[in-house]
N, CA, C and O atoms as a printed pandas DataFrame, in Angstrom:
     atom_number atom_name residue_name chain_id  residue_number  x_coord  y_coord  z_coord
0              1         N          MET        A               1    0.834   -1.396    0.005
1              2        CA          MET        A               1    0.109   -0.054   -0.064
2              3         C          MET        A               1    0.762    1.572    0.018
3              4         O          MET        A               1    1.276    1.990    1.055
4              5         N          SER        A               2    0.689    2.139   -0.840
5              6        CA          SER        A               2    1.153    3.397   -0.720
6              7         C          SER        A               2    0.882    4.440   -0.022
7              8         O          SER        A               2   -0.231    4.436    0.503
8              9         N          LEU        A               3    1.575    5.378    0.162
9             10        CA          LEU        A               3    1.314    6.614    1.494
10            11         C          LEU        A               3    0.513    7.441    0.628
11            12         O          LEU        A               3    0.510    7.340   -0.599
12            13         N          SER        A               4   -0.041    8.111    1.173
13            14        CA          SER        A               4   -1.133    9.074    0.395
14            15         C          SER        A               4   -1.633   10.323    1.373
15            16         O          SER        A               4   -1.834   10.275    2.587
16            17         N          ALA        A               5   -1.745   11.246    0.640
17            18        CA          ALA        A               5   -2.057   12.811    1.394
18            19         C          ALA        A               5   -3.184   13.524    0.806
19            20         O          ALA        A               5   -3.709   12.998   -0.176
20            21         N          MET        A               6   -3.551   14.400    1.147
21            22        CA          MET        A               6   -4.360   15.589    0.314
22            23         C          MET        A               6   -3.947   16.549    0.655
23            24         O          MET        A               6   -3.249   16.701    1.658
24            25         N          ILE        A               7   -4.443   17.754   -0.439
25            26        CA          ILE        A               7   -4.433   19.193   -0.195
26            27         C          ILE        A               7   -5.532   19.762   -0.355
27            28         O          ILE        A               7   -6.046   19.344   -1.392
28            29         N          LEU        A               8   -6.204   20.567    0.192
29            30        CA          LEU        A               8   -7.225   21.154    0.238
30            31         C          LEU        A               8   -6.903   22.487    0.278
31            32         O          LEU        A               8   -6.124   23.008    1.076
32            33         N          SER        A               9   -7.651   23.145   -0.786
33            34        CA          SER        A               9   -7.753   25.087   -1.088
34            35         C          SER        A               9   -9.013   25.514   -1.329
35            36         O          SER        A               9   -9.882   24.964   -2.005
36            37         N          SER        A              10   -9.059   26.635   -0.670
37            38        CA          SER        A              10  -10.525   27.503   -0.720
38            39         C          SER        A              10  -10.359   27.842   -2.183
39            40         O          SER        A              10  -11.394   27.999   -2.831
40            41         N          GLU        A              11   -9.295   27.963   -2.738
41            42        CA          GLU        A              11   -8.897   28.255   -4.372
42            43         C          GLU        A              11   -9.597   27.457   -5.466
43            44         O          GLU        A              11   -9.011   26.431   -5.813
44            45         N          LYS        A              12  -10.467   27.676   -5.922
45            46        CA          LYS        A              12  -10.530   26.621   -7.325
46            47         C          LYS        A              12   -9.386   26.600   -7.916
47            48         O          LYS        A              12   -8.889   27.719   -8.043
48            49         N          LEU        A              13   -8.835   25.811   -8.290
49            50        CA          LEU        A              13   -7.739   25.135   -9.177
50            51         C          LEU        A              13   -8.255   24.924  -10.846
51            52         O          LEU        A              13   -9.399   24.480  -10.932
52            53         N          SER        A              14   -7.885   25.063  -11.538
53            54        CA          SER        A              14   -8.050   24.714  -13.418
54            55         C          SER        A              14   -7.525   23.051  -13.493
55            56         O          SER        A              14   -6.893   22.248  -12.807
56            57         N          THR        A              15   -8.039   23.104  -14.443
57            58        CA          THR        A              15   -6.746   21.832  -15.133
58            59         C          THR        A              15   -5.385   22.161  -15.450
59            60         O          THR        A              15   -4.341   21.556  -15.205
60            61         N          ASP        A              16   -5.667   23.508  -16.190
61            62        CA          ASP        A              16   -4.424   23.832  -16.790
62            63         C          ASP        A              16   -3.543   24.291  -15.688
63            64         O          ASP        A              16   -2.381   23.896  -15.793
64            65         N          ASP        A              17   -3.872   25.191  -14.432
65            66        CA          ASP        A              17   -3.028   24.956  -13.212
66            67         C          ASP        A              17   -2.384   24.115  -12.373
67            68         O          ASP        A              17   -1.317   24.267  -11.779
68            69         N          PHE        A              18   -3.186   23.163  -12.389
69            70        CA          PHE        A              18   -2.977   21.448  -12.414
70            71         C          PHE        A              18   -1.765   21.079  -13.254
71            72         O          PHE        A              18   -0.756   20.724  -12.645
72            73         N          LYS        A              19   -1.747   21.119  -14.495
73            74        CA          LYS        A              19   -1.142   20.945  -15.508
74            75         C          LYS        A              19    0.501   21.742  -15.368
75            76         O          LYS        A              19    1.661   21.329  -15.371
76            77         N          ALA        A              20   -0.049   22.853  -15.271
77            78        CA          ALA        A              20    1.490   23.880  -15.131
78            79         C          ALA        A              20    2.565   23.162  -14.017
79            80         O          ALA        A              20    3.684   22.683  -14.197
80            81         N          VAL        A              21    1.647   23.313  -12.655
81            82        CA          VAL        A              21    2.650   22.693  -11.975
82            83         C          VAL        A              21    3.462   21.240  -12.278
83            84         O          VAL        A              21    4.683   21.091  -12.328
84            85         N          LEU        A              22    2.427   20.226  -12.462
85            86        CA          LEU        A              22    3.116   18.715  -12.779
86            87         C          LEU        A              22    4.239   19.194  -13.842
87            88         O          LEU        A              22    5.408   19.034  -13.492
88            89         N          LEU        A              23    3.970   19.809  -15.199
89            90        CA          LEU        A              23    4.836   19.704  -16.089
90            91         C          LEU        A              23    6.303   20.848  -15.649
91            92         O          LEU        A              23    7.380   20.799  -16.243
92            93         N          GLU        A              24    6.011   21.736  -14.585
93            94        CA          GLU        A              24    7.124   22.626  -13.913
94            95         C          GLU        A              24    7.966   21.909  -13.645
95            96         O          GLU        A              24    9.140   22.193  -13.884
96            97         N          HIS        A              25    7.434   20.276  -12.820
97            98        CA          HIS        A              25    8.169   19.733  -12.068
98            99         C          HIS        A              25    8.554   18.357  -12.869
99           100         O          HIS        A              25    8.690   17.236  -12.379
100          101         N          GLY        A              26    8.683   18.727  -14.143
101          102        CA          GLY        A              26    8.976   17.488  -14.855
102          103         C          GLY        A              26    8.067   16.153  -14.960
103          104         O          GLY        A              26    8.292   15.089  -15.539
104          105         N          GLY        A              27    6.845   16.635  -14.113
105          106        CA          GLY        A              27    6.058   15.723  -14.533
106          107         C          GLY        A              27    5.369   15.407  -15.640
107          108         O          GLY        A              27    5.959   15.705  -16.678
108          109         N          PHE        A              28    4.236   14.864  -15.778
109          110        CA          PHE        A              28    3.225   14.678  -17.008
110          111         C          PHE        A              28    1.739   14.473  -16.535
111          112         O          PHE        A              28    1.413   14.106  -15.407
112          113         N          VAL        A              29    0.714   14.829  -17.787
113          114        CA          VAL        A              29   -0.476   14.433  -17.468
114          115         C          VAL        A              29   -0.885   13.462  -18.007
115          116         O          VAL        A              29   -0.345   13.020  -19.021
116          117         N          SER        A              30   -1.845   12.958  -17.494
117          118        CA          SER        A              30   -2.478   11.634  -18.393
118          119         C          SER        A              30   -3.581   12.270  -19.371
119          120         O          SER        A              30   -4.468   13.116  -19.257
120          121         N          ALA        A              31   -2.934   11.190  -20.698
121          122        CA          ALA        A              31   -3.635   11.440  -21.831
122          123         C          ALA        A              31   -5.376   11.342  -21.397
123          124         O          ALA        A              31   -5.772   10.434  -20.665
124          125         N          GLY        A              32   -6.234   12.306  -21.908
125          126        CA          GLY        A              32   -7.571   12.405  -22.045
126          127         C          GLY        A              32   -8.083   12.340  -20.457
127          128         O          GLY        A              32   -9.206   11.863  -20.287
128          129         N          LYS        A              33   -7.320   12.797  -19.250
129          130        CA          LYS        A              33   -7.536   12.519  -18.218
130          131         C          LYS        A              33   -6.771   13.911  -17.801
131          132         O          LYS        A              33   -5.837   13.643  -17.045
132          133         N          PRO        A              34   -6.855   14.942  -17.995
133          134        CA          PRO        A              34   -5.993   15.997  -17.501
134          135         C          PRO        A              34   -5.832   16.480  -15.575
135          136         O          PRO        A              34   -5.018   17.213  -15.015
136          137         N          TYR        A              35   -6.982   15.690  -15.040
137          138        CA          TYR        A              35   -7.024   16.017  -13.724
138          139         C          TYR        A              35   -6.645   14.757  -12.858
139          140         O          TYR        A              35   -7.216   14.319  -11.859
140          141         N          ARG        A              36   -5.288   14.194  -13.652
141          142        CA          ARG        A              36   -4.568   13.224  -13.629
142          143         C          ARG        A              36   -3.270   13.142  -13.784
143          144         O          ARG        A              36   -3.013   13.544  -14.919
144          145         N          GLY        A              37   -1.928   12.698  -12.996
145          146        CA          GLY        A              37   -0.664   13.100  -13.496
146          147         C          GLY        A              37    0.176   12.542  -12.416
147          148         O          GLY        A              37   -0.090   11.979  -11.354
148          149         N          GLY        A              38    1.365   12.897  -13.064
149          150        CA          GLY        A              38    2.490   12.260  -12.049
150          151         C          GLY        A              38    3.828   12.928  -12.189
151          152         O          GLY        A              38    4.256   13.478  -13.203
152          153         N          VAL        A              39    4.440   12.802  -11.010
153          154        CA          VAL        A              39    6.040   13.183  -11.185
154          155         C          VAL        A              39    6.662   12.246  -10.614
155          156         O          VAL        A              39    6.344   11.607   -9.612
156          157         N          GLY        A              40    8.038   12.130  -11.614
157          158        CA          GLY        A              40    9.383   11.272  -11.317
158          159         C          GLY        A              40   10.128   11.471  -10.815
159          160         O          GLY        A              40   10.144   12.684  -10.608
160          161         N          GLU        A              41   11.053   10.917  -10.319
161          162        CA          GLU        A              41   12.317   11.441  -10.558
162          163         C          GLU        A              41   13.527    9.857   -9.671
163          164         O          GLU        A              41   13.223    9.328   -8.602
164          165         N          ASP        A              42   14.757    9.483  -10.494
165          166        CA          ASP        A              42   14.990    8.300  -10.500
166          167         C          ASP        A              42   14.213    6.959  -10.082
167          168         O          ASP        A              42   13.640    6.252  -10.911
168          169         N          ASP        A              43   14.249    6.725   -8.902
169          170        CA          ASP        A              43   13.042    5.720   -9.044
170          171         C          ASP        A              43   12.298    5.669   -7.656
171          172         O          ASP        A              43   12.261    4.949   -6.658
172          173         N          SER        A              44   11.543    7.197   -8.291
173          174        CA          SER        A              44   10.547    7.503   -6.880
174          175         C          SER        A              44    9.487    8.186   -7.639
175          176         O          SER        A              44    9.680    9.059   -8.485
176          177         N          ASP        A              45    8.372    7.722   -7.273
177          178        CA          ASP        A              45    7.012    8.387   -8.303
178          179         C          ASP        A              45    5.904    8.956   -7.029
179          180         O          ASP        A              45    5.726    8.419   -5.936
180          181         N          ILE        A              46    5.213   10.269   -7.590
181          182        CA          ILE        A              46    4.373   10.461   -6.786
182          183         C          ILE        A              46    3.095   10.521   -7.854
183          184         O          ILE        A              46    3.320   11.004   -8.964
184          185         N          TRP        A              47    1.931   10.100   -7.578
185          186        CA          TRP        A              47    0.472   10.517   -8.794
186          187         C          TRP        A              47   -0.233   11.197   -8.064
187          188         O          TRP        A              47   -0.438   11.007   -6.865
188          189         N          LEU        A              48   -0.732   12.194   -8.862
189          190        CA          LEU        A              48   -1.491   13.058   -8.006
190          191         C          LEU        A              48   -2.839   13.436   -9.094
191          192         O          LEU        A              48   -2.742   13.745  -10.281
192          193         N          ALA        A              49   -4.095   13.300   -8.276
193          194        CA          ALA        A              49   -5.654   14.019   -9.307
194          195         C          ALA        A              49   -5.861   14.704   -8.302
195          196         O          ALA        A              49   -5.768   14.519   -7.088
196          197         N          LEU        A              50   -6.297   15.927   -9.274
197          198        CA          LEU        A              50   -7.181   16.812   -8.894
198          199         C          LEU        A              50   -8.791   16.731   -8.929
199          200         O          LEU        A              50   -9.477   16.310   -9.860
200          201         N          HIS        A              51   -9.169   17.170   -7.854
201          202        CA          HIS        A              51  -11.145   16.839   -7.240
202          203         C          HIS        A              51  -11.433   18.135   -7.091
203          204         O          HIS        A              51  -10.900   18.923   -6.310
204          205         N          SER        A              52  -12.379   18.359   -7.939
205          206        CA          SER        A              52  -13.064   19.342   -7.822
206          207         C          SER        A              52  -14.437   19.592   -6.314
207          208         O          SER        A              52  -15.081   18.610   -5.945
208          209         N          LYS        A              53  -14.621   20.736   -5.771
209          210        CA          LYS        A              53  -15.947   20.683   -4.958
210          211         C          LYS        A              53  -16.693   19.580   -5.091
211          212         O          LYS        A              53  -16.661   18.717   -4.214
212          213         N          ASP        A              54  -17.530   19.438   -6.287
213          214        CA          ASP        A              54  -18.151   18.199   -6.968
214          215         C          ASP        A              54  -17.875   17.050   -6.007
215          216         O          ASP        A              54  -18.545   16.523   -5.120
216          217         N          ILE        A              55  -16.562   16.833   -6.531
217          218        CA          ILE        A              55  -16.370   15.636   -5.830
218          219         C          ILE        A              55  -15.901   15.371   -4.095
219          220         O          ILE        A              55  -15.869   14.291   -3.506
220          221         N          LEU        A              56  -15.641   16.447   -3.668
221          222        CA          LEU        A              56  -15.655   16.696   -2.384
222          223         C          LEU        A              56  -17.005   16.483   -1.548
223          224         O          LEU        A              56  -17.187   15.769   -0.561
224          225         N          ASP        A              57  -17.815   17.237   -2.172
225          226        CA          ASP        A              57  -19.447   16.867   -1.970
226          227         C          ASP        A              57  -19.612   15.452   -1.712
227          228         O          ASP        A              57  -19.779   15.110   -0.542
228          229         N          GLU        A              58  -19.591   14.566   -2.638
229          230        CA          GLU        A              58  -20.342   13.623   -3.122
230          231         C          GLU        A              58  -19.315   12.630   -2.452
231          232         O          GLU        A              58  -19.944   11.581   -2.315
232          233         N          PHE        A              59  -17.937   12.447   -1.934
233          234        CA          PHE        A              59  -17.431   11.576   -1.336
234          235         C          PHE        A              59  -17.279   11.797    0.377
235          236         O          PHE        A              59  -17.322   10.867    1.181
236          237         N          TYR        A              60  -17.089   13.277    0.741
237          238        CA          TYR        A              60  -17.220   13.674    2.361
238          239         C          TYR        A              60  -18.285   14.126    2.600
239          240         O          TYR        A              60  -19.045   14.766    1.874
240          241         N          ASP        A              61  -18.418   13.686    4.040
241          242        CA          ASP        A              61  -19.365   14.345    4.929
242          243         C          ASP        A              61  -19.204   15.479    5.346
243          244         O          ASP        A              61  -18.078   15.973    5.413
244          245         N          ALA        A              62  -20.679   16.349    5.839
245          246        CA          ALA        A              62  -20.857   17.797    6.144
246          247         C          ALA        A              62  -19.674   18.120    7.263
247          248         O          ALA        A              62  -18.886   19.063    7.193
248          249         N          GLU        A              63  -19.733   17.116    8.314
249          250        CA          GLU        A              63  -18.742   17.342    9.304
250          251         C          GLU        A              63  -17.347   17.609    9.257
251          252         O          GLU        A              63  -16.798   18.405   10.020
252          253         N          ASP        A              64  -16.310   16.450    7.689
253          254        CA          ASP        A              64  -15.428   16.614    7.394
254          255         C          ASP        A              64  -15.206   17.944    6.617
255          256         O          ASP        A              64  -14.110   18.497    6.710
256          257         N          GLN        A              65  -16.238   18.505    5.824
257          258        CA          GLN        A              65  -15.852   19.666    5.491
258          259         C          GLN        A              65  -15.992   20.428    5.987
259          260         O          GLN        A              65  -15.134   21.280    5.755
260          261         N          GLN        A              66  -17.203   20.900    7.166
261          262        CA          GLN        A              66  -16.917   22.044    8.058
262          263         C          GLN        A              66  -15.807   22.187    8.855
263          264         O          GLN        A              66  -15.703   23.304    9.363
264          265         N          GLU        A              67  -14.847   21.300    9.147
265          266        CA          GLU        A              67  -13.777   21.100   10.008
266          267         C          GLU        A              67  -12.629   21.824    8.774
267          268         O          GLU        A              67  -11.639   22.514    9.019
268          269         N          TRP        A              68  -13.057   21.476    7.678
269          270        CA          TRP        A              68  -11.772   22.030    6.600
270          271         C          TRP        A              68  -12.197   23.606    6.319
271          272         O          TRP        A              68  -11.391   24.487    6.020
272          273         N          GLN        A              69  -13.404   23.757    6.450
273          274        CA          GLN        A              69  -13.496   25.227    6.032
274          275         C          GLN        A              69  -13.134   25.933    7.518
275          276         O          GLN        A              69  -12.859   27.131    7.447
276          277         N          ASP        A              70  -13.111   25.433    8.611
277          278        CA          ASP        A              70  -12.893   25.926    9.614
278          279         C          ASP        A              70  -10.940   26.382    9.547
279          280         O          ASP        A              70  -10.536   27.527    9.750
280          281         N          ALA        A              71  -10.218   25.449    9.296
281          282        CA          ALA        A              71   -9.064   25.282    8.883
282          283         C          ALA        A              71   -8.631   26.000    8.064
283          284         O          ALA        A              71   -7.545   26.547    8.256
284          285         N          LEU        A              72   -9.416   26.229    6.807
285          286        CA          LEU        A              72   -9.279   27.043    6.153
286          287         C          LEU        A              72   -9.567   28.428    5.802
287          288         O          LEU        A              72   -8.947   29.095    4.973
288          289         N          GLY        A              73  -10.966   28.955    6.790
289          290        CA          GLY        A              73  -11.595   30.115    6.654
290          291         C          GLY        A              73  -12.353   30.446    5.722
291          292         O          GLY        A              73  -12.909   31.544    5.707
292          293         N          ALA        A              74  -12.513   29.476    4.712
293          294        CA          ALA        A              74  -13.273   29.536    3.434
294          295         C          ALA        A              74  -13.723   28.145    3.126
295          296         O          ALA        A              74  -13.257   27.180    3.732
296          297         N          THR        A              75  -14.664   28.030    2.148
297          298        CA          THR        A              75  -15.075   26.832    1.697
298          299         C          THR        A              75  -14.302   25.949    0.961
299          300         O          THR        A              75  -14.312   26.341   -0.206
300          301         N          PRO        A              76  -13.647   24.962    1.081
301          302        CA          PRO        A              76  -13.094   24.060    0.150
302          303         C          PRO        A              76  -13.341   23.744   -1.145
303          304         O          PRO        A              76  -14.227   22.911   -1.330
304          305         N          GLN        A              77  -12.721   24.248   -2.196
305          306        CA          GLN        A              77  -13.287   24.383   -3.331
306          307         C          GLN        A              77  -12.098   23.216   -4.234
307          308         O          GLN        A              77  -12.411   22.994   -5.404
308          309         N          THR        A              78  -11.099   22.675   -3.822
309          310        CA          THR        A              78  -10.375   22.184   -4.469
310          311         C          THR        A              78   -9.664   21.018   -3.669
311          312         O          THR        A              78   -9.046   21.366   -2.662
312          313         N          MET        A              79   -9.677   19.826   -3.960
313          314        CA          MET        A              79   -8.287   18.575   -3.362
314          315         C          MET        A              79   -7.478   18.086   -4.360
315          316         O          MET        A              79   -7.906   17.779   -5.473
316          317         N          ILE        A              80   -5.986   17.972   -3.914
317          318        CA          ILE        A              80   -5.284   17.494   -4.749
318          319         C          ILE        A              80   -5.143   15.850   -3.939
319          320         O          ILE        A              80   -4.772   15.639   -2.784
320          321         N          GLU        A              81   -5.442   15.145   -4.664
321          322        CA          GLU        A              81   -4.919   13.715   -3.999
322          323         C          GLU        A              81   -3.708   13.196   -4.275
323          324         O          GLU        A              81   -3.416   13.174   -5.470
324          325         N          ILE        A              82   -2.694   12.650   -3.295
325          326        CA          ILE        A              82   -1.463   12.320   -3.573
326          327         C          ILE        A              82   -1.121   10.908   -3.448
327          328         O          ILE        A              82   -1.526   10.586   -2.331
328          329         N          ASN        A              83   -0.688   10.090   -3.906
329          330        CA          ASN        A              83   -0.370    9.039   -3.796
330          331         C          ASN        A              83    1.263    8.939   -4.244
331          332         O          ASN        A              83    1.663    9.227   -5.372
332          333         N          LEU        A              84    2.235    8.412   -2.990
333          334        CA          LEU        A              84    3.418    8.376   -3.101
334          335         C          LEU        A              84    4.197    7.162   -2.962
335          336         O          LEU        A              84    3.955    6.777   -1.818
336          337         N          ASP        A              85    5.054    6.297   -3.546
337          338        CA          ASP        A              85    5.533    5.432   -3.607
338          339         C          ASP        A              85    5.980    5.344   -2.518
339          340         O          ASP        A              85    5.830    6.346   -1.818
340          341         N          HIS        A              86    6.730    4.113   -1.879
341          342        CA          HIS        A              86    7.424    3.744   -0.729
342          343         C          HIS        A              86    8.686    4.162   -0.357
343          344         O          HIS        A              86    9.005    3.723    0.748
344          345         N          THR        A              87    9.765    5.066   -1.053
345          346        CA          THR        A              87   10.635    5.507   -0.969
346          347         C          THR        A              87   11.083    6.674   -0.568
347          348         O          THR        A              87   10.708    7.617   -1.265
348          349         N          GLU        A              88   11.708    6.906    0.256
349          350        CA          GLU        A              88   12.155    8.163    1.032
350          351         C          GLU        A              88   12.348    9.316    0.046
351          352         O          GLU        A              88   12.057   10.407    0.537
352          353         N          HIS        A              89   12.724    9.344   -1.095
353          354        CA          HIS        A              89   12.740   10.326   -1.838
354          355         C          HIS        A              89   11.495   10.593   -2.441
355          356         O          HIS        A              89   11.465   11.723   -2.929
356          357         N          ALA        A              90   10.254    9.817   -2.603
357          358        CA          ALA        A              90    8.913    9.964   -2.608
358          359         C          ALA        A              90    8.702   11.232   -1.810
359          360         O          ALA        A              90    8.469   12.321   -2.336
360          361         N          LYS        A              91    8.792   11.036   -0.581
361          362        CA          LYS        A              91    8.388   11.936    0.495
362          363         C          LYS        A              91    9.143   13.599    0.446
363          364         O          LYS        A              91    8.634   14.651    0.832
364          365         N          LEU        A              92   10.564   13.369   -0.191
365          366        CA          LEU        A              92   10.977   14.719   -0.342
366          367         C          LEU        A              92   10.490   15.353   -1.731
367          368         O          LEU        A              92   10.504   16.583   -1.742
368          369         N          MET        A              93   10.110   14.791   -2.774
369          370        CA          MET        A              93   10.049   15.094   -4.059
370          371         C          MET        A              93    8.497   15.460   -3.958
371          372         O          MET        A              93    8.163   16.107   -4.950
372          373         N          TYR        A              94    7.163   15.186   -2.823
373          374        CA          TYR        A              94    6.299   15.724   -2.346
374          375         C          TYR        A              94    6.254   17.197   -1.613
375          376         O          TYR        A              94    5.419   18.094   -1.495
376          377         N          LEU        A              95    7.079   17.052   -1.351
377          378        CA          LEU        A              95    7.520   18.413   -0.506
378          379         C          LEU        A              95    7.876   19.346   -1.377
379          380         O          LEU        A              95    7.429   20.467   -1.131
380          381         N          LYS        A              96    8.590   19.225   -2.388
381          382        CA          LYS        A              96    9.323   20.301   -3.028
382          383         C          LYS        A              96    8.391   20.379   -4.319
383          384         O          LYS        A              96    8.576   21.213   -5.205
384          385         N          VAL        A              97    7.398   19.456   -4.340
385          386        CA          VAL        A              97    6.171   19.932   -5.642
386          387         C          VAL        A              97    5.438   21.060   -4.978
387          388         O          VAL        A              97    5.223   22.221   -5.327
388          389         N          PHE        A              98    5.069   20.250   -3.740
389          390        CA          PHE        A              98    3.727   21.291   -2.778
390          391         C          PHE        A              98    4.404   22.077   -1.453
391          392         O          PHE        A              98    3.702   22.782   -0.728
């Protein structure tokens, strides 16, 4: 099982924003799925997925969303789901990209 994390934002991020971050770090965006991609270095990889507010509403209950809203000071609009491989370098890549 890989390690995972999520980044929540009160800002709406477009697929173009998402793509720009991935490409800036030498990553890729999946063909036909501009909301999925990854970044790899040496033998380490992280995989990312951009989720909109609609996905947050569908998969997370009101209590979770209220906690996020309290922490952000605004309604969550975007979530980036991140899966890391088991290497220590993947953790460093995650910190570097985000």
